[in-house]
C-alpha positions in Angstrom: -12.5 274.2 138.7 -11.6 277.2 140.8 -14.7 278.6 142.6 -15.0 282.4 143.0 -16.8 284.1 145.8 -19.8 285.8 144.0 -20.3 289.5 144.1 -23.1 291.9 143.0 -23.4 295.7 142.8 -26.4 297.7 141.6 -27.3 301.3 141.0 -30.5 303.2 140.9 -29.5 306.5 139.3 -27.0 309.4 139.9 -28.6 312.8 140.4 -29.7 315.1 143.2 -32.0 312.8 145.0 -34.6 314.8 147.1 -34.4 314.1 150.8 -37.9 312.6 151.0 -37.0 310.1 148.2 -33.6 308.9 149.4 -34.9 306.1 151.6 -36.9 304.6 148.7 -33.8 304.7 146.5 -31.7 303.0 149.2 -34.3 300.4 150.0 -34.9 299.5 146.4 -31.2 299.0 145.7 -30.9 296.8 148.8 -33.9 294.7 147.7 -32.3 294.2 144.3 -29.0 293.0 145.7 -30.9 290.8 148.3 -32.9 289.1 145.6 -29.9 288.2 143.5 -27.2 287.6 146.1 -28.6 284.4 147.5 -29.2 283.0 144.1 -25.6 283.8 143.1 -24.4 281.9 146.1 -26.5 279.0 145.1 -24.9 278.9 141.7 -26.9 281.2 139.5 -24.9 282.5 136.6 -24.0 286.2 136.6 -26.0 286.8 133.5 -29.2 285.7 135.2 -28.3 287.4 138.5 -28.0 290.8 136.8 -31.3 290.3 135.0 -33.0 289.3 138.2 -31.6 292.4 140.1 -32.7 294.7 137.3 -36.2 293.2 137.2 -36.6 294.1 140.9 -35.6 297.7 140.1 -37.8 297.9 136.9 -40.8 296.9 139.0 -40.1 299.5 141.7 -41.8 302.8 140.8 -39.0 304.7 142.6 -36.7 304.6 139.5 -36.6 305.8 135.9 -36.9 302.3 134.5 -40.0 300.1 133.9 -42.8 301.3 136.2 -42.1 304.9 137.2 -40.1 305.9 134.1 -40.1 309.5 132.8 -42.4 310.6 130.0 -41.1 311.8 126.7 -42.1 315.0 124.9 -45.3 313.2 123.7 -46.2 312.2 127.2 -45.4 308.5 126.6 -42.9 306.1 128.1 -40.2 304.5 125.9 -37.8 302.1 127.6 -34.3 301.0 126.7 -32.2 298.1 128.2 -29.2 296.0 127.6 -27.4 292.9 129.1 -23.9 291.6 128.4 -22.1 288.4 129.1 -18.4 288.9 129.9 -17.5 285.3 129.1 -18.5 285.5 125.4 -19.0 289.2 124.9 -22.6 288.3 123.8 -24.8 291.4 124.0 -28.5 291.9 123.8 -30.3 295.3 123.8 -33.7 296.9 123.0 -34.6 300.5 122.5 -37.8 302.5 122.6 -40.2 299.8 123.8 -43.5 300.8 125.2 -45.6 297.9 126.3 -43.3 295.9 128.6 -42.5 296.2 132.3 -39.1 294.4 132.0 -37.2 295.5 128.8 -34.1 293.7 130.2 -35.9 290.4 129.7 -36.4 291.2 126.0 -32.7 292.2 125.8 -31.8 288.8 127.4 -33.9 287.0 124.7 -32.2 289.0 122.0 -28.9 287.4 123.1 -30.2 284.0 122.0 -30.6 285.3 118.4 -28.1 286.2 115.7 -28.7 289.9 116.5 -27.6 292.3 119.2 -30.1 295.2 119.2 -33.8 295.5 118.3 -35.8 298.7 118.5 -39.4 300.0 118.7 -42.1 298.0 117.0 -39.7 295.2 115.9 -38.5 294.7 119.5 -42.0 294.5 120.8 -43.1 292.0 118.1 -40.0 289.9 119.0 -40.9 290.1 122.7 -44.4 288.8 122.1 -43.0 286.0 119.9 -40.6 285.1 122.6 -43.5 284.7 125.1 -43.0 287.9 127.1 -46.3 289.4 128.1 -47.1 292.9 127.0 -48.9 295.2 129.4 -51.0 298.4 129.0 -48.4 301.2 128.9 -50.7 303.1 131.4 -49.6 300.6 134.0 -46.0 302.0 133.8 -47.1 305.6 134.4 -46.9 307.1 137.9 -48.4 310.4 139.1 -45.0 311.8 140.0 -43.9 311.7 136.4 -47.1 313.1 135.1 -46.6 316.1 137.3 -43.0 316.5 136.2 -44.1 316.3 132.5 -46.7 319.1 133.0 -44.1 321.3 134.9 -41.5 320.8 132.2 -43.9 321.3 129.3 -44.8 324.7 130.8 -41.2 325.8 131.2 -39.7 327.8 128.3 -36.3 326.7 127.0 -36.0 323.5 129.0 -33.2 321.2 127.7 -33.0 317.6 128.8 -29.3 318.2 129.5 -30.3 320.7 132.3 -31.4 317.7 134.2 -27.9 316.5 134.7 -26.2 319.6 136.1 -25.7 319.7 139.9 -28.5 321.9 141.3 -28.5 325.3 143.0 -26.4 325.6 146.1 -24.3 322.6 145.2 -21.5 324.2 143.3 -22.4 327.9 143.6 -23.9 330.5 145.9 -27.4 330.0 147.0 -29.9 331.0 144.4 -27.7 330.4 141.5 -26.4 327.3 139.7 -22.7 327.4 139.1 -21.5 325.7 136.0 -18.9 323.0 136.6 -17.5 323.2 133.1 -16.5 326.9 133.1 -19.3 328.1 130.9 -22.0 330.5 132.0 -25.0 328.6 133.2 -28.2 330.7 132.8 -30.5 328.7 135.0 -33.7 329.9 136.6 -33.4 330.8 140.2 -35.9 329.3 142.6 -37.3 325.9 143.4 -37.2 323.4 140.6 -38.9 320.0 140.2 -36.8 317.1 141.1 -35.2 315.7 137.9 -35.3 312.0 137.9 -32.3 310.2 136.4 -32.9 306.9 138.1 -31.6 304.6 135.4 -31.0 301.2 137.0 -28.2 298.7 136.5 -26.3 295.7 138.0 -22.9 294.0 137.6 -22.3 290.6 139.0 -19.4 288.0 139.3 -20.6 284.4 139.7 -19.0 281.4 141.3 -17.5 280.3 137.9 -15.7 283.6 137.6 -17.9 285.0 134.9 -18.9 288.7 134.9 -22.2 290.2 133.5 -23.8 293.6 133.4 -27.2 294.9 132.7 -28.8 298.4 132.5 -32.4 299.5 132.1 -33.9 303.1 131.7 -36.7 305.3 130.7 -34.2 307.8 129.5 -34.4 311.6 130.1 -37.4 313.7 130.9 -39.1 315.2 127.8 -36.8 313.4 125.5 -37.6 313.5 121.8 -39.7 310.4 120.8 -37.4 307.7 119.5 -34.4 309.0 121.4 -32.1 306.2 122.6 -29.5 307.0 125.2 -26.4 305.2 126.5 -28.0 302.4 128.5 -28.6 299.9 125.7 -25.4 300.8 123.8 -22.5 298.3 124.1 -19.5 300.1 125.8 -21.5 303.2 126.6 -24.0 302.5 129.3 -23.3 298.8 129.7 -20.2 296.6 129.3 -18.8 293.3 130.6 -15.6 291.4 129.8 -14.2 288.6 131.9 -10.7 289.8 130.9 -11.2 293.1 132.7 -14.5 293.7 134.5 -18.1 294.9 134.1 -19.7 298.3 134.4 -23.1 300.0 134.3 -23.6 303.8 133.9 -26.3 306.3 134.7 -26.4 310.0 133.9 -26.0 312.3 130.8 -26.5 309.7 128.1 -25.3 311.7 125.1 -22.0 312.3 126.9 -21.6 308.7 128.1 -22.1 307.6 124.5 -19.4 310.0 123.2 -16.7 308.7 125.5 -17.9 305.1 125.6 -17.7 305.4 129.3 -18.2 301.8 130.5 -15.7 300.4 128.0 -13.3 303.1 128.9 -13.7 302.2 132.5 -13.0 298.5 131.9 -10.0 299.4 129.7 -8.6 301.4 132.7 -8.7 298.1 134.6 -6.6 296.4 131.9 -4.2 299.2 131.1 -2.5 299.9 134.4 -4.1 297.4 136.7 -6.1 300.2 138.2 -8.5 299.3 141.0 -12.2 299.5 140.1 -12.5 302.5 142.4 -9.8 304.3 140.4 -11.1 303.1 137.1 -14.6 304.4 137.9 -13.2 307.8 139.0 -11.0 308.0 135.9 -14.0 307.2 133.6 -16.1 309.9 135.2 -13.2 312.4 135.0 -12.9 311.5 131.3 -16.6 312.2 130.8 -16.4 315.6 132.5 -13.1 316.7 130.9 -14.1 315.8 127.3 -17.9 316.5 127.2 -18.7 318.3 130.5 -20.9 315.4 131.5 -22.3 314.3 134.8 -22.9 310.7 135.6 -22.4 307.8 138.0 -20.8 304.4 137.4 -20.7 301.0 139.2 -18.0 298.4 138.5 -16.7 295.0 139.4 -13.4 293.5 138.4 -12.2 289.9 138.0 -11.1 289.8 141.6 -14.5 290.8 142.8 -13.5 294.3 143.9 -16.2 297.0 143.6 -15.9 300.5 142.1 -18.5 303.2 142.4 -18.1 306.9 141.5 -20.2 309.9 140.5 -19.8 313.6 139.9 -23.5 314.2 140.7 -24.6 314.8 144.3 -25.8 311.3 144.8 -25.7 307.8 143.3 -28.2 305.3 144.7 -26.3 302.0 145.0 -25.9 298.8 146.9 -23.5 295.9 147.0 -23.1 292.6 148.7 -20.4 292.6 151.4 -17.8 289.8 151.7 -19.0 287.6 154.5 -22.6 288.7 154.3 -24.6 291.8 154.7 -25.4 294.6 152.1 -24.1 298.1 151.9 -26.7 300.5 150.5 -26.6 304.3 150.3 -27.1 307.4 148.1 -23.8 308.9 149.3 -20.4 307.7 148.2 -18.0 306.2 150.8 -15.3 308.9 150.9 
């Protein structure tokens, strides 16, 4: 059989990452690639490699996934995750789980059933039956997110979608936020709390030529209890197909859902033989043109080529370099 040189790429969210938090975002992404890269080279299937990489990121309190996730409007954490096998199109997902550090592990177990998607109490019961240990939800909460919750709760008229617009000074004059979609953006002038959108994800290509993708998130700050975003939805936040490629998204979930952004990105690979870099850019452009969304996207195609693009200020990401080494950054290579 033809052996492929394995590849892996991960992301840790696309947003305006504060200067003092960038190193943690870069280091965490590098650690996730490092953990899975060696295993891939030793023959680990892509499906297990993306799960392993996402586990590293879920355990890292830097990101909005697992430990460190944002709090919903009730001040609680609800986690979503999905994983997909590009060889079979088998897909497993969970939504609104509260008592588990690694929702992607539950999603992986769902793949072994006749179902694709379990939510809430049913997902948690399934996880316990599958032998996954529950934890006290308090172990997932970090002080940073408690502070953010209290700040947002005190702010009149806060919309979770505000979290995804580029911040003051990015697109407009200092002291005002310019809207990138042509509509007036009545946003408060002055310092704002950092809005975490550190959804995490991974896409891998293994030695057998199979592609897999996984995504895990705590969702958006102050989300309505029971809200499920794009991350665990097939073709929205997560997609993998050996015939085209794999992708994982992060950003404005309601918009990503409406344009099925990861499936769209993979279709761009098929339709014109676009490179993953072009396909990722086109998918982000589609999101912005159709629903004025802001997001980031990582991709891998069948040839092992990477794609990463965002229309936010930053996307925390890392990937294994051919011949060894890891590229990790919050800025895009222009």
